[in-house]
Structure formats: C-alpha cells, structure tokens
PAZA-801212 format. One record per residue (C-alpha): residue number from 1; residue in three letters; x, y, z. Coordinates in nm, 3 decimals. Layout:
BEGIN
SITE	seq	type	c1	c2	c3
SITE	NUM	ala	X	Y	Z
...
//
This chain:
BEGIN
SITE	seq	type	c1	c2	c3
SITE	1	met	-0.216	-0.121	-0.756
SITE	2	thr	-0.252	-0.172	-1.176
SITE	3	ile	-0.225	0.074	-1.483
SITE	4	met	-0.627	0.010	-1.470
SITE	5	gly	-0.702	0.020	-1.135
SITE	6	lys	-0.465	0.380	-1.118
SITE	7	arg	-0.670	0.478	-1.408
SITE	8	ile	-1.019	0.395	-1.245
SITE	9	ser	-0.916	0.571	-0.904
SITE	10	asn	-0.802	0.901	-1.137
SITE	11	leu	-1.143	0.947	-1.293
SITE	12	lys	-1.358	1.212	-1.190
SITE	13	leu	-1.657	1.145	-0.924
SITE	14	asn	-1.949	1.131	-1.244
SITE	15	glu	-1.698	0.885	-1.443
SITE	16	lys	-1.680	0.662	-1.143
SITE	17	ile	-2.046	0.655	-1.111
SITE	18	arg	-2.136	0.617	-1.487
SITE	19	leu	-1.871	0.346	-1.497
SITE	20	tyr	-2.001	0.154	-1.220
SITE	21	tyr	-2.378	0.161	-1.404
SITE	22	phe	-2.200	0.055	-1.744
SITE	23	ala	-2.065	-0.235	-1.560
SITE	24	ile	-2.387	-0.308	-1.377
SITE	25	val	-2.554	-0.291	-1.708
SITE	26	ile	-2.305	-0.508	-1.881
SITE	27	val	-2.374	-0.844	-1.589
SITE	28	phe	-2.710	-0.814	-1.693
SITE	29	val	-2.696	-0.796	-2.026
SITE	30	leu	-2.421	-1.054	-2.063
SITE	31	leu	-2.641	-1.280	-1.784
SITE	32	phe	-2.922	-1.282	-2.000
SITE	33	thr	-2.732	-1.334	-2.334
SITE	34	thr	-2.615	-1.659	-2.173
SITE	35	ile	-2.994	-1.764	-2.079
SITE	36	phe	-3.101	-1.681	-2.468
SITE	37	ser	-2.833	-1.830	-2.624
SITE	38	thr	-2.876	-2.196	-2.359
SITE	39	phe	-3.234	-2.202	-2.447
SITE	40	ile	-3.184	-2.140	-2.866
SITE	41	lys	-2.920	-2.412	-2.850
SITE	42	tyr	-3.172	-2.660	-2.718
SITE	43	asn	-3.451	-2.564	-2.908
SITE	44	arg	-3.255	-2.601	-3.221
SITE	45	glu	-3.113	-2.951	-3.095
SITE	46	tyr	-3.503	-3.032	-3.010
SITE	47	asn	-3.571	-2.939	-3.353
SITE	48	ser	-3.335	-3.110	-3.511
SITE	49	ile	-3.440	-3.475	-3.304
SITE	50	ile	-3.800	-3.390	-3.387
SITE	51	his	-3.706	-3.335	-3.786
SITE	52	ser	-3.504	-3.623	-3.761
SITE	53	thr	-3.808	-3.843	-3.646
SITE	54	thr	-4.014	-3.706	-3.876
SITE	55	val	-3.844	-3.802	-4.205
SITE	56	ala	-3.766	-4.161	-4.048
SITE	57	ser	-4.124	-4.136	-4.026
SITE	58	gly	-4.181	-4.103	-4.394
SITE	59	phe	-4.114	-4.422	-4.414
SITE	60	ser	-4.447	-4.589	-4.454
SITE	61	ile	-4.549	-4.820	-4.176
SITE	62	asp	-4.669	-5.073	-4.428
SITE	63	phe	-4.416	-5.038	-4.642
SITE	64	lys	-4.266	-5.394	-4.608
SITE	65	ala	-4.618	-5.527	-4.655
SITE	66	glu	-4.695	-5.316	-4.949
SITE	67	phe	-4.355	-5.376	-5.122
SITE	68	asp	-4.369	-5.743	-5.074
SITE	69	tyr	-4.756	-5.761	-5.200
SITE	70	lys	-4.681	-5.536	-5.482
SITE	71	met	-4.414	-5.780	-5.576
SITE	72	tyr	-4.564	-6.090	-5.558
SITE	73	arg	-4.852	-5.937	-5.797
SITE	74	ile	-4.592	-5.874	-6.030
SITE	75	ile	-4.480	-6.178	-6.028
SITE	76	ile	-4.767	-6.384	-6.087
SITE	77	gly	-4.834	-6.151	-6.344
SITE	78	ser	-5.149	-6.004	-6.212
SITE	79	lys	-5.003	-5.640	-6.250
SITE	80	pro	-4.749	-5.547	-6.538
SITE	81	phe	-4.390	-5.457	-6.378
SITE	82	tyr	-4.440	-5.129	-6.525
SITE	83	glu	-4.729	-5.049	-6.358
SITE	84	glu	-4.637	-5.112	-6.051
SITE	85	asp	-4.296	-4.962	-6.102
SITE	86	pro	-4.161	-5.092	-5.738
SITE	87	phe	-3.818	-4.852	-5.837
SITE	88	glu	-4.007	-4.568	-5.792
SITE	89	asp	-4.079	-4.716	-5.387
SITE	90	ile	-3.723	-4.781	-5.348
SITE	91	lys	-3.589	-4.413	-5.510
SITE	92	ala	-3.853	-4.245	-5.263
SITE	93	ala	-3.696	-4.474	-5.010
SITE	94	lys	-3.356	-4.390	-5.106
SITE	95	glu	-3.424	-4.044	-5.082
SITE	96	ile	-3.537	-4.112	-4.692
SITE	97	ala	-3.209	-4.303	-4.587
SITE	98	ile	-3.044	-3.991	-4.755
SITE	99	lys	-3.224	-3.728	-4.533
SITE	100	leu	-3.178	-3.982	-4.228
SITE	101	glu	-2.835	-4.008	-4.284
SITE	102	ser	-2.735	-3.629	-4.259
SITE	103	ser	-3.035	-3.548	-3.966
SITE	104	ala	-2.881	-3.836	-3.770
SITE	105	arg	-2.730	-3.714	-3.394
SITE	106	thr	-2.550	-4.036	-3.306
SITE	107	lys	-2.325	-4.258	-3.464
SITE	108	ser	-2.564	-4.527	-3.435
SITE	109	asn	-2.802	-4.356	-3.594
SITE	110	lys	-2.601	-4.276	-3.876
SITE	111	ser	-2.479	-4.640	-3.923
SITE	112	arg	-2.818	-4.737	-3.984
SITE	113	ala	-2.952	-4.464	-4.196
SITE	114	glu	-2.630	-4.623	-4.424
SITE	115	ala	-2.737	-4.927	-4.386
SITE	116	ile	-3.091	-4.880	-4.510
SITE	117	ser	-2.916	-4.712	-4.801
SITE	118	lys	-2.753	-5.028	-4.832
SITE	119	phe	-3.048	-5.219	-4.844
SITE	120	leu	-3.225	-5.037	-5.057
SITE	121	asp	-2.955	-5.078	-5.337
SITE	122	asn	-2.961	-5.476	-5.261
SITE	123	leu	-3.308	-5.458	-5.259
SITE	124	arg	-3.246	-5.288	-5.620
SITE	125	lys	-3.046	-5.542	-5.749
SITE	126	his	-3.332	-5.829	-5.685
SITE	127	val	-3.607	-5.624	-5.827
SITE	128	glu	-3.408	-5.592	-6.125
SITE	129	lys	-3.298	-5.938	-6.116
SITE	130	ile	-3.697	-6.009	-6.126
SITE	131	glu	-3.751	-5.757	-6.397
SITE	132	asp	-3.470	-5.952	-6.617
SITE	133	asn	-3.695	-6.268	-6.543
SITE	134	ile	-3.997	-6.154	-6.635
SITE	135	lys	-3.886	-6.053	-6.961
SITE	136	glu	-3.865	-6.436	-7.029
SITE	137	thr	-4.016	-6.718	-6.940
SITE	138	gly	-3.972	-7.008	-6.749
SITE	139	his	-3.824	-6.813	-6.410
SITE	140	tyr	-4.152	-6.816	-6.205
SITE	141	asp	-3.987	-7.061	-5.946
SITE	142	glu	-3.655	-6.845	-5.931
SITE	143	asn	-3.858	-6.515	-5.856
SITE	144	ile	-4.125	-6.683	-5.589
SITE	145	thr	-3.738	-6.733	-5.413
SITE	146	ile	-3.584	-6.410	-5.481
SITE	147	leu	-3.911	-6.292	-5.337
SITE	148	glu	-3.931	-6.496	-5.015
SITE	149	asn	-3.559	-6.519	-4.922
SITE	150	asp	-3.407	-6.210	-5.040
SITE	151	ile	-3.701	-5.924	-5.087
SITE	152	arg	-3.895	-6.022	-4.798
SITE	153	val	-3.581	-6.017	-4.601
SITE	154	ile	-3.426	-5.707	-4.701
SITE	155	thr	-3.805	-5.508	-4.636
SITE	156	ser	-3.789	-5.667	-4.296
SITE	157	leu	-3.443	-5.563	-4.231
SITE	158	ile	-3.530	-5.191	-4.354
SITE	159	gln	-3.845	-5.158	-4.158
SITE	160	asp	-3.662	-5.261	-3.876
SITE	161	thr	-3.413	-5.025	-3.939
SITE	162	val	-3.629	-4.767	-3.937
SITE	163	leu	-3.774	-4.878	-3.590
SITE	164	glu	-3.474	-4.877	-3.430
SITE	165	tyr	-3.346	-4.552	-3.619
SITE	166	ile	-3.682	-4.402	-3.419
SITE	167	tyr	-3.668	-4.560	-3.129
SITE	168	tyr	-3.266	-4.442	-3.044
SITE	169	glu	-3.396	-4.091	-3.161
SITE	170	thr	-3.684	-4.091	-2.930
SITE	171	leu	-3.464	-4.171	-2.650
SITE	172	glu	-3.217	-3.882	-2.743
SITE	173	thr	-3.543	-3.655	-2.776
SITE	174	glu	-3.563	-3.749	-2.428
SITE	175	ser	-3.180	-3.732	-2.312
SITE	176	val	-3.172	-3.355	-2.456
SITE	177	arg	-3.497	-3.309	-2.269
SITE	178	gln	-3.328	-3.414	-1.909
SITE	179	glu	-2.998	-3.196	-2.030
SITE	180	met	-3.212	-2.901	-2.058
SITE	181	glu	-3.415	-2.918	-1.750
SITE	182	met	-3.066	-2.986	-1.567
SITE	183	gln	-2.901	-2.684	-1.751
SITE	184	met	-3.248	-2.470	-1.688
SITE	185	val	-3.182	-2.535	-1.325
SITE	186	arg	-2.819	-2.498	-1.380
SITE	187	thr	-2.911	-2.180	-1.569
SITE	188	ile	-3.098	-2.025	-1.299
SITE	189	glu	-2.874	-2.166	-0.996
SITE	190	phe	-2.619	-1.922	-1.220
SITE	191	ser	-2.857	-1.639	-1.239
SITE	192	ile	-2.914	-1.625	-0.883
SITE	193	ile	-2.572	-1.646	-0.768
SITE	194	val	-2.460	-1.383	-1.028
SITE	195	leu	-2.800	-1.146	-0.906
SITE	196	cys	-2.656	-1.178	-0.571
SITE	197	ile	-2.291	-1.142	-0.710
SITE	198	val	-2.405	-0.825	-0.878
SITE	199	val	-2.633	-0.717	-0.542
SITE	200	ile	-2.325	-0.750	-0.321
SITE	201	gly	-2.114	-0.574	-0.554
SITE	202	ala	-2.342	-0.296	-0.635
SITE	203	leu	-2.339	-0.264	-0.240
SITE	204	phe	-1.956	-0.269	-0.228
SITE	205	phe	-1.925	-0.033	-0.474
SITE	206	ser	-2.182	0.221	-0.320
SITE	207	val	-1.995	0.210	0.014
SITE	208	val	-1.647	0.220	-0.231
SITE	209	ile	-1.773	0.528	-0.409
SITE	210	ser	-1.911	0.703	-0.088
SITE	211	asn	-1.582	0.638	0.078
SITE	212	ser	-1.386	0.789	-0.247
SITE	213	ile	-1.561	1.090	-0.132
SITE	214	ser	-1.597	1.100	0.221
SITE	215	lys	-1.252	0.946	0.329
SITE	216	pro	-1.034	1.189	0.139
SITE	217	ile	-1.237	1.490	0.274
SITE	218	lys	-1.201	1.340	0.653
SITE	219	gln	-0.796	1.311	0.563
SITE	220	leu	-0.795	1.650	0.480
SITE	221	ser	-1.003	1.730	0.758
SITE	222	glu	-0.750	1.554	1.008
SITE	223	ile	-0.458	1.765	0.836
SITE	224	thr	-0.590	2.099	0.855
SITE	225	asn	-0.671	2.013	1.200
SITE	226	gln	-0.302	1.907	1.242
SITE	227	val	-0.194	2.233	1.078
SITE	228	ala	-0.409	2.432	1.258
SITE	229	lys	-0.262	2.270	1.610
SITE	230	gly	0.108	2.359	1.475
SITE	231	asp	0.198	2.052	1.291
SITE	232	leu	0.370	2.169	0.967
SITE	233	gln	0.565	1.857	0.842
SITE	234	val	0.220	1.684	0.774
SITE	235	arg	0.123	1.661	0.404
SITE	236	ser	-0.176	1.529	0.213
SITE	237	asp	-0.094	1.198	0.017
SITE	238	ile	-0.411	1.160	-0.131
SITE	239	glu	-0.354	1.009	-0.504
SITE	240	asn	-0.722	0.914	-0.550
SITE	241	gly	-1.010	1.151	-0.717
SITE	242	val	-0.886	1.412	-0.950
SITE	243	glu	-1.093	1.686	-0.783
SITE	244	val	-0.993	1.621	-0.415
SITE	245	lys	-0.616	1.546	-0.546
SITE	246	ala	-0.649	1.874	-0.681
SITE	247	leu	-0.762	2.041	-0.317
SITE	248	ser	-0.485	1.796	-0.163
SITE	249	asp	-0.228	1.940	-0.369
SITE	250	ser	-0.318	2.259	-0.289
SITE	251	leu	-0.326	2.226	0.067
SITE	252	asn	0.052	2.085	0.052
SITE	253	ile	0.151	2.385	-0.143
SITE	254	met	-0.006	2.609	0.145
SITE	255	ile	0.092	2.392	0.419
SITE	256	glu	0.495	2.412	0.246
SITE	257	lys	0.495	2.825	0.208
SITE	258	thr	0.381	2.855	0.550
SITE	259	ser	0.646	2.619	0.690
SITE	260	asn	0.924	2.814	0.514
SITE	261	leu	0.732	3.174	0.642
SITE	262	ile	0.796	3.041	0.985
SITE	263	asp	1.111	2.908	0.937
SITE	264	arg	1.258	3.190	0.807
SITE	265	val	1.033	3.396	1.078
SITE	266	lys	1.250	3.098	1.292
SITE	267	ile	1.592	3.182	1.162
SITE	268	glu	1.512	3.576	1.234
SITE	269	gln	1.463	3.473	1.589
SITE	270	thr	1.751	3.294	1.615
SITE	271	asn	1.970	3.587	1.531
SITE	272	leu	1.822	3.797	1.732
SITE	273	arg	1.855	3.537	2.021
SITE	274	lys	2.223	3.485	1.900
SITE	275	thr	2.262	3.875	1.942
SITE	276	glu	2.063	3.878	2.253
SITE	277	leu	2.304	3.628	2.443
SITE	278	ile	2.628	3.829	2.318
SITE	279	leu	2.553	4.140	2.481
SITE	280	leu	2.437	3.898	2.773
SITE	281	gln	2.852	3.761	2.773
SITE	282	glu	2.971	4.173	2.733
SITE	283	gln	2.754	4.211	3.048
SITE	284	ile	2.972	3.954	3.203
SITE	285	asn	3.290	4.081	3.148
SITE	286	pro	3.287	4.422	3.311
SITE	287	his	3.109	4.250	3.581
SITE	288	phe	3.432	4.045	3.658
SITE	289	leu	3.654	4.308	3.565
SITE	290	tyr	3.538	4.573	3.805
SITE	291	asn	3.578	4.337	4.094
SITE	292	thr	3.942	4.202	3.958
SITE	293	leu	4.063	4.563	3.935
SITE	294	asp	3.946	4.643	4.277
SITE	295	thr	4.163	4.345	4.377
SITE	296	ile	4.441	4.437	4.177
SITE	297	thr	4.381	4.772	4.361
SITE	298	trp	4.402	4.619	4.697
SITE	299	leu	4.703	4.382	4.635
SITE	300	ala	4.922	4.697	4.491
SITE	301	glu	4.825	4.930	4.823
SITE	302	ser	4.898	4.603	5.008
SITE	303	lys	5.275	4.614	4.822
SITE	304	lys	5.205	4.258	4.740
SITE	305	tyr	5.388	4.350	4.366
SITE	306	gln	5.443	3.989	4.269
SITE	307	glu	5.108	3.916	4.322
SITE	308	val	5.000	4.228	4.120
SITE	309	val	5.203	4.069	3.807
SITE	310	asp	5.067	3.743	3.850
SITE	311	met	4.699	3.853	3.864
SITE	312	val	4.701	4.082	3.544
SITE	313	gly	4.909	3.810	3.386
SITE	314	ser	4.640	3.588	3.424
SITE	315	leu	4.372	3.835	3.344
SITE	316	ser	4.545	3.939	3.082
SITE	317	lys	4.505	3.573	2.922
SITE	318	tyr	4.163	3.567	3.021
SITE	319	phe	4.038	3.843	2.790
SITE	320	arg	4.293	3.714	2.530
SITE	321	thr	4.067	3.374	2.546
SITE	322	ser	3.752	3.546	2.595
SITE	323	leu	3.808	3.817	2.240
SITE	324	ser	3.933	3.475	2.041
SITE	325	lys	3.966	3.696	1.761
SITE	326	gly	3.619	3.737	1.740
SITE	327	ser	3.560	3.361	1.713
SITE	328	thr	3.243	3.218	1.859
SITE	329	leu	3.374	2.878	1.930
SITE	330	ile	3.741	2.824	2.073
SITE	331	thr	3.892	2.455	2.148
SITE	332	leu	3.851	2.301	2.451
SITE	333	lys	4.200	2.326	2.541
SITE	334	glu	4.169	2.720	2.492
SITE	335	glu	3.837	2.722	2.722
SITE	336	glu	4.062	2.504	3.004
SITE	337	gln	4.319	2.806	3.007
SITE	338	his	4.018	3.049	2.982
SITE	339	val	3.872	2.904	3.325
SITE	340	arg	4.205	2.840	3.449
SITE	341	ser	4.266	3.205	3.432
SITE	342	tyr	3.968	3.341	3.575
SITE	343	leu	4.023	3.047	3.885
SITE	344	glu	4.356	3.161	3.928
SITE	345	ile	4.217	3.549	3.982
SITE	346	gln	3.978	3.441	4.218
SITE	347	lys	4.237	3.207	4.451
SITE	348	val	4.359	3.539	4.527
SITE	349	arg	4.041	3.704	4.599
SITE	350	tyr	3.919	3.373	4.796
SITE	351	glu	4.215	3.215	4.920
SITE	352	asp	4.114	3.126	5.270
SITE	353	ile	3.822	2.919	5.138
SITE	354	leu	3.860	2.836	4.738
SITE	355	thr	4.051	2.537	4.621
SITE	356	tyr	4.023	2.368	4.261
SITE	357	glu	4.151	2.131	4.049
SITE	358	ile	4.120	2.092	3.598
SITE	359	ile	4.131	1.717	3.465
SITE	360	ile	4.032	1.701	3.107
SITE	361	asp	4.128	1.418	2.894
SITE	362	glu	4.462	1.498	2.660
SITE	363	asp	4.233	1.395	2.378
SITE	364	leu	3.966	1.631	2.427
SITE	365	ser	4.215	1.938	2.346
SITE	366	asp	4.088	2.010	1.989
SITE	367	cys	3.737	1.988	2.031
SITE	368	leu	3.512	2.320	1.971
SITE	369	val	3.307	2.461	2.226
SITE	370	pro	3.129	2.743	2.288
SITE	371	lys	3.376	3.038	2.440
SITE	372	ile	3.301	3.124	2.776
SITE	373	thr	3.093	2.816	2.819
SITE	374	leu	3.294	2.679	3.185
SITE	375	gln	3.352	3.030	3.335
SITE	376	pro	2.990	3.125	3.395
SITE	377	ile	2.933	2.767	3.564
SITE	378	val	3.247	2.812	3.778
SITE	379	glu	3.140	3.165	3.928
SITE	380	asn	2.801	3.039	3.974
SITE	381	ala	2.965	2.768	4.202
SITE	382	leu	3.186	2.995	4.364
SITE	383	tyr	2.939	3.304	4.400
SITE	384	his	2.608	3.099	4.541
SITE	385	gly	2.797	2.724	4.639
SITE	386	ile	3.119	2.800	4.805
SITE	387	lys	3.089	3.155	4.950
SITE	388	asn	2.717	3.110	5.116
SITE	389	arg	2.912	2.767	5.252
SITE	390	arg	3.130	3.003	5.482
SITE	391	arg	3.419	2.713	5.466
SITE	392	val	3.715	2.603	5.234
SITE	393	gly	3.556	2.453	4.941
SITE	394	lys	3.671	2.260	4.651
SITE	395	ile	3.592	2.316	4.261
SITE	396	ser	3.625	2.041	4.024
SITE	397	ile	3.659	2.007	3.649
SITE	398	arg	3.658	1.691	3.453
SITE	399	gly	3.583	1.625	3.141
SITE	400	arg	3.574	1.289	2.927
SITE	401	arg	3.467	1.124	2.637
SITE	402	asp	3.100	0.965	2.597
SITE	403	lys	3.104	0.782	2.266
SITE	404	asp	2.998	1.100	2.011
SITE	405	asn	3.002	1.366	2.311
SITE	406	val	3.213	1.517	2.524
SITE	407	val	3.090	1.528	2.891
SITE	408	ile	3.230	1.809	3.134
SITE	409	glu	3.126	1.826	3.484
SITE	410	val	3.165	2.127	3.665
SITE	411	ser	3.089	1.996	4.041
SITE	412	asp	3.188	2.172	4.423
SITE	413	asn	3.096	2.116	4.783
SITE	414	gly	2.945	2.424	4.870
SITE	415	leu	2.583	2.483	4.998
SITE	416	gly	2.362	2.284	4.720
SITE	417	met	1.973	2.324	4.689
SITE	418	thr	1.714	2.189	4.801
SITE	419	lys	1.521	1.974	4.571
SITE	420	glu	1.280	2.269	4.504
SITE	421	arg	1.508	2.504	4.429
SITE	422	val	1.683	2.252	4.114
SITE	423	glu	1.332	2.246	3.976
SITE	424	glu	1.278	2.613	4.017
SITE	425	val	1.628	2.697	3.861
SITE	426	val	1.588	2.409	3.566
SITE	427	ala	1.250	2.598	3.509
SITE	428	glu	1.402	2.933	3.463
SITE	429	leu	1.667	2.809	3.264
SITE	430	glu	1.401	2.647	2.989
SITE	431	lys	1.194	2.939	3.032
SITE	432	tyr	1.307	3.205	2.736
SITE	433	asp	1.260	3.545	2.879
SITE	434	lys	1.459	3.861	2.739
SITE	435	glu	1.410	4.009	3.102
SITE	436	gln	1.600	3.691	3.238
SITE	437	lys	1.834	3.862	3.534
SITE	438	asn	1.823	3.534	3.796
SITE	439	phe	2.076	3.294	3.673
SITE	440	tyr	2.182	3.506	3.383
SITE	441	gly	2.526	3.320	3.356
SITE	442	leu	2.424	2.936	3.352
SITE	443	phe	2.089	3.100	3.097
SITE	444	asn	2.320	3.203	2.860
SITE	445	val	2.496	2.896	2.831
SITE	446	asn	2.297	2.715	2.823
SITE	447	glu	2.090	2.892	2.531
SITE	448	arg	2.409	2.934	2.333
SITE	449	leu	2.477	2.542	2.365
SITE	450	arg	2.101	2.484	2.223
SITE	451	leu	2.171	2.736	1.940
SITE	452	his	2.477	2.603	1.853
SITE	453	phe	2.406	2.223	1.890
SITE	454	gly	2.044	2.194	1.910
SITE	455	asp	1.790	2.091	2.183
SITE	456	ala	1.930	1.748	2.308
SITE	457	tyr	2.260	1.944	2.405
SITE	458	gly	2.286	2.204	2.748
SITE	459	ile	2.366	2.148	3.087
SITE	460	his	2.222	1.934	3.353
SITE	461	ile	2.206	2.073	3.717
SITE	462	ser	2.168	1.824	4.023
SITE	463	ser	2.238	1.930	4.369
SITE	464	ser	2.188	1.782	4.758
SITE	465	tyr	2.155	2.101	5.023
SITE	466	leu	2.458	2.106	5.259
SITE	467	lys	2.624	1.853	4.995
SITE	468	gly	2.712	1.998	4.717
SITE	469	thr	2.611	2.064	4.354
SITE	470	ser	2.700	1.972	4.029
SITE	471	val	2.643	2.103	3.681
SITE	472	thr	2.685	1.848	3.386
SITE	473	val	2.755	2.012	3.029
SITE	474	arg	2.723	1.760	2.729
SITE	475	ile	2.820	1.884	2.343
SITE	476	pro	2.906	1.661	2.067
SITE	477	tyr	3.235	1.633	1.972
SITE	478	thr	3.348	1.837	1.686
SITE	479	ala	3.730	1.833	1.624
SITE	480	thr	3.936	2.132	1.495
//
C-alpha cells in the first residue's frame, strides 16, 4: 500500500465520506470543463473562419470590372485621374489583403493572401506608369496596351485568387463542422463512459466504505468469540480506520493482560502440582521401606546374615539415590543404579518368581532424568504383572537413543491387560485428580515428566492379556 493509500485508510469515517463526495464532484467538474472547453474551442475556430470569409468578401464582386472600367475612362480622358483616384481602390484592397493574410487558417490561403498583396503592388506600378504617361501626351496606345496586357490580367488574377480564398475557407468551415460533429460524438461517448465509471466507482466506494465499517466490526466479533472460547493467543491486527483501530488496540491490551494473568495462575498451579507430586513421591518411600524392613527382619530371624548385609547395602544405595542431595534431576546412570538397588531388594523377597535384566546404552549415562522415574514403573510391573501371573516372570529395562530423544522401555511377561483395561489406565493417567489413588506411581511419573519436559513427553502403555505389559518412557536428551 502506498503512503497516500495508508493516509486515506487511516482517516476518520466522516473524513472518508467527505473525501468520497469531493472526488465525485471533482470528476463531474472535470467532465463538464472538458465539454465546455471543447465547445468553446470549436466555436472560436468557426468564428475565425467566418471572420476570414467575411474579410475576403470585402472585395467587391465587381472589383475587376469596376477597376478596369475606371482605368479605361482615365485613359480615354472621360474622367480625370485625380477624380477617379484608383490608388484609393488599391489601398483599400491592400488593407483587405493584409487582413486576409493574418486571418488565413491554412498555409495555402496565407500564400494566396500574400499573392494578392503582390498583385496589388504590381497593379500600383502599372497605374503609376499610366499616371506618368497621362501627364505627357502621345502615350494613348501605350496606356491601352498596359490596360489590356497588364491591368486587366492582374485584376483578373486578383479576382480569381480572392474567389479561391473564399472557396477554400468555405471548405475549411465544412471540415471544422465535420470535426466538431465527430468531437461532439466522441465527447458524448466519453461522457457516457465517464458517467458509467463514476456510477461504478460510486457503487464500489460505497461498498468499500460500508465494508470499512462492517468488516472490522466482524473481525473484532470473531476475535472476541475466540477469546470467549479460551484462545488468548489471537490478536487483532486491524490497521485501517481510526475509531476501529483504537478499539482493536484496546482489545489487544485487554487480551494481553488476561493472558498474563492466566499464565501467572498456571505457574502457581504448576508449582502447586509439583508440590503435590513431591508429596506423592514421599508416599512411595515409606511404603517400600516398611516392606523392605520386614524382609530384613525375616532374613535376620532366619540367620541369613549375608543376605541381610547385601539387602541393607542395596537399601542404602537406594535411599542415597532417592535423596540425591535434594536435586530433582539425576543422570540416567544414577537412575539405573537406583532401580537396580530396588530390584536387588525385591529379588530377595521374590526370588522364586522374579528375574530381571537392565540394558541401557553407555552413551546415555550422562542424560538427565527426573529421579525415581523407573522404580514406580518397575514396581507396577512386579505387583500387577509378575505376582498376578503366579509363575517365574522377567522384567526387562532397555534404553536407547532416538534422534534427539531417549526412549526407555520397561516390559514384563506378566499377566498383562485387556484392551479395555489399558484404555481405563490411560484415561486415569490423563485425568488430573488431586485425590488420585489408583496407579498413583505411574500417574506421578507421567506428571513429573510432563512438568519437566512438556506435554509431548511422558509414558506410553501397551499390553496384551496373558502376554505382558510394556511401559515406554520418552524424554529429550539433555546431557549434564
């Protein structure tokens, strides 16, 4: 959009309407000015031709006959030279010739007017010769010869040239008439075209002006509807119209402030959820500790002292990793040691039904992961998968790199779940509930992964009844 276009679009509505009517008035003024100037032009040309023809008609139709007869009477002596005064006739004709030269419309007629002047100059010379001859006697025959051979020829040329002048001026009049008629037709056609353009333009601009009112209001309405539906990322980008732009800017400010307020509330809720998840995490440790201490007590009573030492050592490693000096993120190597300690402890308790393997790529050792991520998943596999199958089961933990992500799969060959049960578990994990009691270990892990890395990450569950269950953890690769 040009600078002028931007200026017009930023005008107030009443200024746009005034500009619209002003433009229409200007168009009509220019149209009528063109028509009138055309009429005036051809009227002047027509008057010029009429004037030129009128001047040419100043030559008497009988100029030749009268001048020739006047000179004849002077030569035969019936009239004195001074009384007839042919120089006065030549002078009057000369003045007319000069006027013809100045008013001629074509080069050819201008040449004819100049020729008439020259003829008159030659005529004067011959008259002067006769005048000189009359002053002396004995020149009658010479004067008659000058009259017949010179004066009559020159007056004949003058008369013919004047008639030609009038004839061609008359033709020019007809040409001007035809041109004026054609111009009139063109002017009428042009006027009709301009009027059509003005009417179409008026309709167009009336639509534009109405749209400049209704369209921004419609846009604002759509934006407010989106905001009402909870979309606070939308912004109004109306740039045209002073009044609507001011309303648009105010709406954007309101949306921005509302969005900031909601973001603060979300942050507070996120912090609250983190606190709640930490509390859930703390619920895991005592539950596991009670069972482990019972097992140690049982081993001590059975005098299996080496098993007691090994179990206490594993328990020490387990809680050392759980504490991790207050850090929420630990390396995958530390997380592996933590879950291994847990499995070593459980292996003592469920030696007759539990086997396990842990295979995690070495290059993932320094990858950061929220602590106590794998242990709740393994615990779930043990208590809901292996124990319910009532035969020897195996828990496998495998970790690999997938482009910019890390994928850790915890699988078991336990009881497994039906498709309906898997959907129920997934629904429970997706539902945020402070009173969550079922699957709180998996729920805890999934929520912490999302809080740390975003909703694109978390756990995925797949299972087949009587074949086993696989829980996949996906996190971004973030090295220490």
